[in-house]
Each structure stands twice: as C-alpha cells, then as structure tokens.
C-alpha positions in Angstrom: -82.6 43.8 -211.3 -82.1 47.3 -210.3 -80.5 48.0 -206.9 -83.8 49.5 -205.5 -85.8 46.5 -206.6 -83.3 44.1 -205.1 -83.5 45.9 -201.7 -87.3 45.8 -201.8 -87.3 42.1 -202.5 -84.9 41.4 -199.7 -86.9 43.5 -197.2 -90.0 41.6 -198.1 -88.4 38.3 -197.3 -87.5 39.3 -193.7 -89.8 38.3 -190.9 -89.6 41.1 -188.4 -90.1 40.7 -184.6 -93.1 42.3 -182.8 -92.0 45.9 -182.3 -92.7 48.8 -180.1 -93.0 52.0 -182.1 -91.5 50.0 -185.0 -88.0 49.8 -183.4 -87.6 47.2 -180.6 -89.2 44.1 -179.3 -91.7 44.5 -176.5 -90.4 43.6 -173.0 -92.5 41.0 -171.4 -93.4 40.8 -167.7 -94.4 37.5 -166.3 -97.0 38.0 -163.6 -96.8 34.9 -161.3 -99.9 34.8 -159.2 -100.6 32.4 -156.4 -104.3 33.4 -156.3 -107.0 33.8 -158.9 -107.2 36.7 -161.3 -110.5 37.8 -159.9 -109.4 37.9 -156.3 -106.4 40.2 -157.0 -107.9 42.4 -159.7 -107.3 45.5 -157.5 -103.6 44.6 -157.0 -103.1 44.0 -160.8 -104.6 47.5 -161.5 -102.3 49.1 -158.9 -99.3 47.3 -160.4 -100.3 48.7 -163.9 -100.6 52.2 -162.4 -97.0 51.9 -161.0 -95.8 50.8 -164.4 -97.6 53.8 -166.0 -95.8 56.2 -163.7 -92.4 55.0 -165.1 -93.6 55.3 -168.7 -94.8 51.7 -169.4 -98.3 51.0 -170.6 -99.5 47.4 -171.1 -100.1 46.7 -174.7 -98.3 49.7 -175.9 -94.6 49.4 -174.9 -94.8 46.4 -172.5 -96.6 43.1 -172.5 -97.7 41.1 -169.4 -98.2 37.4 -169.4 -100.3 36.1 -166.5 -100.1 32.8 -164.7 -102.6 32.0 -162.0 -102.2 29.1 -159.5 -105.7 29.5 -158.2 -104.5 28.8 -154.6 -102.8 25.5 -155.7 -99.3 26.4 -154.7 -97.8 23.2 -156.0 -98.4 24.5 -159.5 -96.2 27.6 -159.1 -92.7 26.0 -159.7 -93.9 24.7 -163.2 -95.4 28.1 -163.9 -92.2 29.9 -162.9 -90.1 27.5 -165.1 -92.5 28.2 -168.0 -91.9 32.0 -167.6 -88.2 31.5 -167.5 -88.3 29.3 -170.6 -90.3 32.1 -172.2 -87.3 34.4 -171.5 -89.5 37.1 -169.9 -87.8 40.4 -169.1 -89.0 40.4 -165.5 -91.1 38.3 -163.1 -93.6 39.9 -160.7 -94.2 37.4 -157.9 -97.5 37.8 -156.1 -97.2 36.3 -152.6 -94.5 34.3 -150.7 -95.1 31.0 -152.5 -94.8 32.7 -155.9 -91.6 34.5 -154.9 -89.9 31.4 -153.7 -90.9 29.5 -156.9 -89.5 32.3 -159.0 -86.3 32.6 -157.0 -85.8 28.8 -157.4 -86.4 29.0 -161.1 -83.9 31.7 -162.0 -80.9 33.6 -160.8 -80.7 35.8 -163.9 -84.2 37.2 -164.7 -85.1 40.1 -162.4 -87.8 39.4 -159.8 -90.0 41.9 -158.1 -91.9 40.3 -155.2 -94.8 41.4 -152.9 -94.6 39.2 -149.8 -95.8 39.2 -146.2 -92.8 37.4 -144.6 -89.2 38.4 -143.9 -87.4 38.3 -147.4 -84.0 37.9 -145.7 -85.0 35.0 -143.5 -86.7 33.3 -146.4 -83.6 33.6 -148.6 -85.0 35.9 -151.2 -82.4 38.6 -150.6 -79.3 38.9 -148.5 -80.1 42.3 -147.1 -83.2 44.6 -147.2 -81.2 47.7 -148.1 -78.8 45.9 -150.5 -80.6 42.9 -151.9 -77.5 41.9 -153.8 -79.1 39.5 -156.3 -81.8 39.3 -159.0 -84.7 39.9 -156.6 -86.2 42.9 -154.8 -89.7 44.2 -154.0 -92.1 44.9 -151.2 -92.7 43.2 -147.8 -96.1 43.7 -146.2 -94.8 42.7 -142.8 -97.9 40.6 -142.2 -95.9 38.1 -140.2 -94.9 40.8 -137.7 -98.3 42.4 -137.3 -100.0 39.4 -135.7 -99.1 40.6 -132.2 -100.7 44.0 -132.9 -103.9 42.3 -134.1 -104.0 40.1 -131.0 -103.7 43.2 -128.8 -106.7 44.8 -130.6 -108.7 41.6 -130.0 -107.7 41.8 -126.3 -108.8 45.4 -126.2 -112.1 44.4 -127.8 -112.6 41.4 -125.5 -110.7 42.0 -122.3 -112.0 38.9 -120.7 -111.2 36.5 -123.5 -108.8 33.8 -122.4 -108.7 31.8 -125.7 -108.2 33.3 -129.2 -108.1 31.3 -132.4 -105.9 31.9 -135.4 -106.8 30.7 -138.8 -103.7 29.9 -140.9 -102.7 28.0 -144.0 -100.2 25.3 -143.2 -98.8 25.1 -146.7 -97.9 28.8 -146.8 -94.2 29.5 -146.3 -94.9 32.4 -144.0 -97.2 30.6 -141.6 -94.5 29.4 -139.2 -93.1 32.9 -138.6 -96.6 34.3 -138.3 -97.6 31.8 -135.7 -94.4 32.3 -133.7 -95.0 36.1 -133.6 -98.5 35.7 -132.4 -97.6 33.0 -129.9 -95.1 35.4 -128.3 -97.7 38.1 -128.0 -100.3 35.6 -126.6 -97.9 34.5 -123.8 -97.2 38.1 -122.8 -100.9 38.8 -122.6 -101.8 35.5 -120.8 -104.0 34.3 -123.7 -104.1 30.8 -125.0 -103.7 30.7 -128.8 -105.4 27.9 -130.8 -104.3 27.5 -134.4 -106.7 26.1 -137.0 -105.4 25.2 -140.4 -108.2 24.5 -143.0 -107.0 24.7 -146.5 -109.7 23.3 -148.7 -112.7 25.5 -149.3 -115.1 22.8 -148.2 -113.4 22.7 -144.7 -113.7 26.4 -144.0 -117.2 26.2 -142.6 -116.4 23.3 -140.3 -113.3 25.0 -138.9 -114.9 28.3 -138.4 -117.7 26.7 -136.4 -115.2 25.2 -134.0 -113.3 28.4 -133.3 -113.6 30.0 -129.8 -113.8 33.6 -128.6 -112.0 36.1 -130.8 -110.4 35.1 -134.2 -107.3 36.3 -136.0 -107.0 35.5 -139.7 -103.6 34.9 -141.2 -102.4 36.9 -144.1 -102.1 34.0 -146.7 -103.4 34.8 -150.2 -105.7 31.8 -150.0 -107.8 33.6 -147.4 -107.8 36.8 -149.4 -109.3 34.9 -152.3 -111.9 33.4 -150.0 -112.6 36.7 -148.1 -116.3 36.9 -148.9 -117.0 33.4 -147.7 -115.0 33.8 -144.6 -116.6 37.1 -143.7 -120.1 35.7 -144.2 -119.4 32.6 -142.0 -117.8 34.7 -139.3 -120.8 37.0 -139.3 -123.3 34.0 -139.1 -121.4 32.8 -136.0 -121.0 36.3 -134.6 -117.2 35.7 -134.1 -115.3 38.9 -133.4 -112.7 38.6 -136.1 -109.8 40.8 -137.0 -108.4 40.5 -140.6 -105.0 41.3 -142.0 -106.2 43.7 -144.8 -109.0 46.2 -145.3 -110.3 44.2 -148.3 -112.1 41.9 -145.7 -113.7 44.9 -143.9 -114.9 46.3 -147.2 -117.0 43.1 -147.8 -118.4 43.1 -144.3 -115.6 42.0 -142.0 -115.5 43.5 -138.5 -111.9 44.9 -138.2 -108.6 44.9 -140.0 -105.1 46.0 -139.2 -102.4 45.9 -141.9 -100.7 47.3 -144.9 -102.4 49.0 -147.8 -102.0 46.2 -150.4 -102.8 48.3 -153.6 -100.1 50.8 -152.6 -97.5 48.1 -152.3 -98.4 46.8 -155.7 -98.2 50.2 -157.2 -94.7 50.5 -155.7 -93.9 47.1 -157.2 -95.0 48.5 -160.6 -92.7 51.4 -160.2 -89.8 49.0 -159.3 -90.6 46.9 -162.4 -90.5 50.0 -164.6 -87.2 51.1 -163.2 -85.7 47.7 -163.8 -87.0 47.6 -167.4 -85.3 51.0 -167.8 -82.0 49.5 -166.8 -81.8 49.7 -163.0 -80.4 46.5 -161.4 -82.7 44.9 -158.8 -79.6 44.5 -156.6 -79.6 48.3 -156.3 -83.2 48.7 -155.2 -83.8 48.2 -151.5 -86.7 46.1 -150.4 -89.5 48.5 -149.4 -91.3 48.2 -146.1 -94.6 50.0 -145.3 -94.2 53.1 -143.2 -97.9 53.2 -142.1 -100.6 50.7 -141.3 -104.4 50.9 -141.5 -106.8 50.1 -138.7 -110.3 49.9 -140.2 -113.5 49.2 -138.3 -116.9 48.3 -139.8 -119.5 49.6 -137.4 -122.4 48.2 -139.5 -121.0 44.7 -138.9 -120.4 45.5 -135.2 -124.1 46.5 -134.8 -125.3 43.4 -136.7 -123.2 41.1 -134.5 -124.1 43.0 -131.3 -120.5 43.8 -130.7 -119.7 47.0 -128.8 -116.6 48.8 -130.1 -114.8 50.5 -127.1 -114.3 54.2 -127.5 -110.5 53.7 -127.2 -110.5 51.4 -130.3 -112.8 53.8 -132.1 -110.4 56.7 -131.5 -107.4 54.7 -132.7 -109.0 53.7 -136.0 -107.9 55.2 -139.3 -111.2 54.6 -140.9 -114.7 53.7 -139.8 -117.3 52.2 -142.1 -120.7 53.3 -140.9 
C-alpha cells in the first residue's frame, strides 16, 4: 500500500470529536435554572447577548445545556451533579438555590451566579472584590432593598400600621430578607406580618388573608408565578410593591429593584471572559449601581389607589 493510501485509511478510522471551525471541541455551559424555562426567557436572552459581546455564539462556538428545576429546589443538587459529571466548561447558576447547589457540587468548574442575597455571607465567595475561588457573578441586592420597598409602601399608605410580606420559606435568602425588612418596620413603627405560601394552590388563600400593603419577596418562585400573583392582588385591591419591573409589566402596581436582564447580560460577559481564560477568582462580584422604581398608573386607577405626587416624581418610569 502506498504511503498516501495508508494515511487516508488511517484517517478514515479515526472518530473525531465535535469541533468548532474544525479545530477544537465546543466548550459547554451548564445553565442551572431554579425556575422554568418560560419564566426566565428574558434572562436567558440577556445572558446570550452578554456571551455574544465576548465573541461566543450559542451553536456556533459554544454550547449551552439547560437544566430547569421548575421551582422544585430539591432537584437542584442532582442537576448540578449531573452537569459536573458532564464535565461542562462553566456553570451559570440562576438564583441562590442554584448557586448553592453548584458550589456544593464542584470546587473546580467555574461558576457564574446571579443571586439576590449576600454571596459572602452565604459562603459563595470570600470577598466581593476578590472572590478567591471558582465562583463569581452578580448580586441583585434584593435582600437589602426590602427596607426601601417598605418605605415606599409607607409613603403610599401613611396610615398603614400593618404591612404583609410574602416570602418563600425554602429559599436560602429569605431569612436575611425578612431581617432587613423587620429592621425597617421597627424604625417606622409598622407591624410586619410574614406569609409563606409555597405551593401554587396556596397562593390564592394566603393573598386573601393579607392586610394593608403588601411586599413581595424576591424569590424566583414568585417571578415564575408573577402573572397569577398580580391578578390576585388586583382582584383584592391590595397595594403591592414588587421586587422587579417584570411584575409591573404584567399589571402589578409598583416595583423597586435591580434591572434583571442587565445583570444576566453582565453574567454572560463574565462567562465569556472565563471561557477565554480569565480566572473567576480575578473577577469581582458585581453589584448594581442603579435601581428602578416603576409605577403602573393604569393599575392604580383600576384599584382606586391615588399615587402621591412625591412618589410620582421619584419614579424612574410610569406606565400609563
């Protein structure tokens, strides 16, 4: 057999890996989601945009494998372990429960998280400016904004003596969020009542029992159920303030919080940098520099709620 024929035969017997531009294997990002795919479609799109800004396009030079817990947080550890066994290049952790599950599953694979709680206090990183391990990402500071939301409710309802807060007891950031709001409530002389429905069937009953103004916690479970929550709050005419603008966009009264899509876009940029060789230990945890106060005047009129001129003037956006 001639030398050229021998080389051709040998080449034909080799099973080549999936390649990018015919040269190297595609890096794989494991997207570990605590919610459902439909409920965070905007966040996923924003994450892809961030990846694109660093030169990575899903299906072209990077692959993304998605795992969705559908609000059942107990499924996350097994899903994280599955991604680790898959030897993904990076894990994107959507929400505190997903971040903690990913962190427990690996100390080697880079993790980029988007969380609402304090990443240092939760043990995800040792320092915000110098994470020092395999994890970094974005904090939405949801746990620290509860006091501000309570102040807005007080400005809306100056005579309110009891305000309810709807939280998810199985979420790892619930305790810190409640403590923050309790501190603010004591300073304002307001009694805070916490309600903790988790199952979807219980939402209607708990919302019916809530008094005066309502604060909604920032847990992903509620984001996934935002349409049902907003409808029920409207039926009962409860003045409710939400943690993110997504609630106001579907008819909620008010929101004060971080721009979530922007945080996921930044997470995509971080993921791209890590895939390009930057260590997560060198990327500081990013905190939002600005917050959005959004008011839905259509909802206010429907619920016969008068928005004070002072709140109107402080708003960043008004939906007419």
